PAKOL-344360 format. One record per residue (C-alpha): y, x, z; residue in three letters; chain. Coordinates in steps of 0.5 Angstrom, whole numbers, plus 500, padded with zeros to 3 digits. Layout:
% residues N
Y, X, Z, ala, A
...
% end
This chain:
% residues 118
785, 501, 616, met, A
788, 500, 609, ala, A
793, 495, 607, phe, A
797, 493, 602, val, A
805, 494, 603, lys, A
810, 490, 599, asp, A
816, 495, 598, leu, A
821, 490, 595, trp, A
821, 484, 601, thr, A
820, 486, 609, lys, A
819, 480, 614, thr, A
825, 478, 619, val, A
825, 473, 624, arg, A
831, 468, 625, asp, A
835, 467, 631, gln, A
829, 461, 632, asp, A
823, 466, 631, ser, A
822, 464, 624, lys, A
819, 469, 620, pro, A
822, 469, 613, arg, A
822, 475, 607, gln, A
829, 478, 605, val, A
829, 483, 599, arg, A
830, 490, 602, thr, A
835, 496, 598, ala, A
830, 497, 592, arg, A
828, 490, 590, his, A
826, 491, 582, gly, A
826, 498, 582, thr, A
819, 502, 582, gly, A
814, 500, 583, lys, A
813, 495, 588, arg, A
806, 496, 592, trp, A
804, 501, 596, leu, A
796, 501, 598, ala, A
796, 506, 603, val, A
790, 508, 608, trp, A
788, 514, 612, val, A
783, 519, 610, asp, A
778, 522, 615, pro, A
782, 527, 617, asp, A
786, 522, 620, gly, A
791, 523, 615, lys, A
795, 517, 612, glu, A
795, 517, 603, cys, A
799, 512, 599, ser, A
800, 511, 593, thr, A
805, 506, 590, ala, A
802, 500, 584, tyr, A
806, 496, 579, asp, A
801, 490, 580, arg, A
798, 488, 587, lys, A
791, 487, 585, ala, A
792, 494, 583, asp, A
794, 497, 590, ala, A
788, 493, 593, glu, A
783, 495, 588, arg, A
785, 502, 590, lys, A
784, 501, 598, ile, A
778, 498, 597, ala, A
776, 504, 593, thr, A
778, 508, 598, met, A
775, 505, 603, gly, A
768, 505, 601, ala, A
768, 512, 599, asp, A
770, 513, 605, ile, A
765, 510, 609, ala, A
760, 513, 604, arg, A
762, 520, 605, gly, A
764, 521, 598, asp, A
772, 521, 599, tyr, A
775, 526, 595, ile, A
783, 527, 597, asp, A
787, 525, 591, pro, A
792, 530, 592, asn, A
786, 536, 593, ala, A
787, 537, 585, gly, A
795, 539, 585, lys, A
792, 546, 589, val, A
793, 551, 584, leu, A
787, 555, 583, phe, A
791, 562, 586, gly, A
792, 559, 592, asp, A
785, 556, 592, phe, A
782, 563, 591, ala, A
786, 566, 596, glu, A
783, 561, 601, arg, A
776, 562, 599, trp, A
776, 569, 599, leu, A
779, 570, 606, ala, A
773, 565, 609, ser, A
769, 569, 605, arg, A
771, 576, 609, leu, A
771, 572, 616, glu, A
763, 571, 615, thr, A
761, 576, 611, his, A
762, 582, 615, arg, A
761, 589, 610, pro, A
755, 593, 613, arg, A
755, 598, 618, ser, A
757, 604, 618, asp, A
750, 608, 618, thr, A
747, 604, 613, ser, A
752, 607, 608, thr, A
752, 613, 611, ser, A
745, 613, 608, thr, A
746, 611, 602, ala, A
751, 617, 599, ser, A
748, 622, 602, thr, A
742, 620, 599, ser, A
741, 625, 593, pro, A
741, 623, 586, arg, A
738, 625, 579, pro, A
742, 629, 575, ser, A
742, 627, 568, pro, A
740, 633, 566, ser, A
734, 633, 570, ala, A
730, 627, 566, arg, A
% end
């Protein structure tokens, strides 16, 4: 699901149930158009734009990327390398356990040639 929202106006109903546009508190301040989409994980994401055409282009692109399976989270690049490395290392340690004690004990007791034996 994706849509474009106008941040400067909102629709309200009069007493006779007719809808009309009224200004919001942020009218004239900041970016006007908000592109909103739901990523594959179900998280709602958004980006603000000055022009409605830019916001519509963004939701079209995000929708196509999600449908193709090529979606990349725009905030993924904001993760610090150290944080990413810690999570990656923790996931590697969980999936790759060290060898059993018997394989390491035989390797440590095997005789190694001394440098003078050459």
